[in-house]
C-alpha positions in Angstrom: -3.9 12.4 -8.1 -4.0 9.4 -10.3 -1.1 10.7 -12.3 1.0 11.0 -9.0 -0.1 7.9 -7.9 1.1 6.2 -11.1 4.3 7.9 -11.3 5.2 7.5 -7.3 4.3 3.7 -7.8 6.5 3.6 -11.1 9.4 5.3 -9.2 9.7 3.7 -6.0 12.5 1.8 -5.4 12.0 -1.4 -3.3 13.7 -4.7 -3.4 12.5 -7.4 -6.0 11.6 -10.0 -3.8 9.6 -7.5 -1.3 7.4 -6.6 -4.4 7.1 -10.0 -5.7 5.8 -11.0 -2.2 3.3 -8.1 -2.6 2.2 -8.9 -5.6 1.4 -12.1 -4.7 -0.1 -11.0 -1.2 -2.4 -8.9 -3.8 -4.8 -11.3 -4.4 -5.1 -12.4 -0.8 -6.4 -9.0 0.2 -9.6 -8.4 1.6 -10.8 -4.9 2.5 -13.4 -5.7 4.9 -10.8 -8.3 7.1 -7.5 -6.2 6.3 -7.7 -2.8 5.9 -8.6 -1.7 9.8 -5.6 -4.1 11.0 -3.3 -2.0 8.6 -4.9 1.4 9.0 -5.2 1.5 12.9 -7.3 4.2 14.7 -9.6 5.9 11.9 -9.8 3.9 8.7 -10.9 6.3 6.0 -14.1 5.9 3.6 -12.7 7.4 0.4 -10.6 5.7 -1.9 -8.3 8.5 -2.1 -7.7 8.8 1.5 -7.1 5.0 1.9 -4.6 5.0 -0.8 -2.7 8.0 0.7 -2.8 6.7 4.4 -1.4 3.3 3.0 1.5 5.2 1.4 2.3 7.2 4.4 2.2 3.9 6.5 4.4 1.9 3.6 7.0 5.2 4.0 7.5 4.8 7.6 8.1 0.9 6.9 10.3 1.3 4.4 12.5 4.1 6.1 12.6 1.2 9.1 13.8 -1.1 6.6 16.5 1.2 5.4 17.8 2.0 8.8 17.8 -1.6 9.7 15.2 -0.4 13.1 14.7 -3.4 15.2 11.2 -2.2 15.2 10.8 -3.0 11.1 9.1 -6.7 10.3 9.0 -7.5 6.8 5.3 -9.3 7.4 3.7 -5.7 8.0 5.9 -4.1 5.3 4.7 -7.2 2.6 0.9 -6.9 4.0 0.5 -3.1 3.5 2.4 -2.7 0.2 -0.4 -5.8 -1.0 -2.8 -3.9 0.3 -1.6 -0.6 -1.5 -1.3 -2.1 -4.7 -5.0 -3.8 -4.4 -6.1 -0.9 -3.3 -4.3 1.3 -6.3 -6.0 -1.0 -8.6 -9.5 -0.3 -7.3 -8.6 3.8 -7.1 -7.7 3.6 -10.9 -10.7 1.8 -11.7 -13.1 4.2 -10.1 -11.1 7.0 -11.6 -11.2 5.3 -15.3 -15.0 5.3 -15.1 -15.8 8.4 -13.8 -13.4 9.7 -16.8 
């Protein structure tokens, strides 16, 4: 999954301003505080599950953005992208330690 994750993040086409905001927000991300709000209902425990869940949620935000859906909120999208970036860093660090 590590190679798939890297490839998917590198090929994702997102507006530059959205990604800049997410990169800045990544440093403010606190897993204990933010993860349960971003992934409602069931909060996964495994790092890989967290990243997959965040990717699915981010895909839904991106789809709403592209369709100009009235239910799209840029703040939710930035929050999800920030969490995704932070969790990917943690996931890759864990993968490097086990390899």
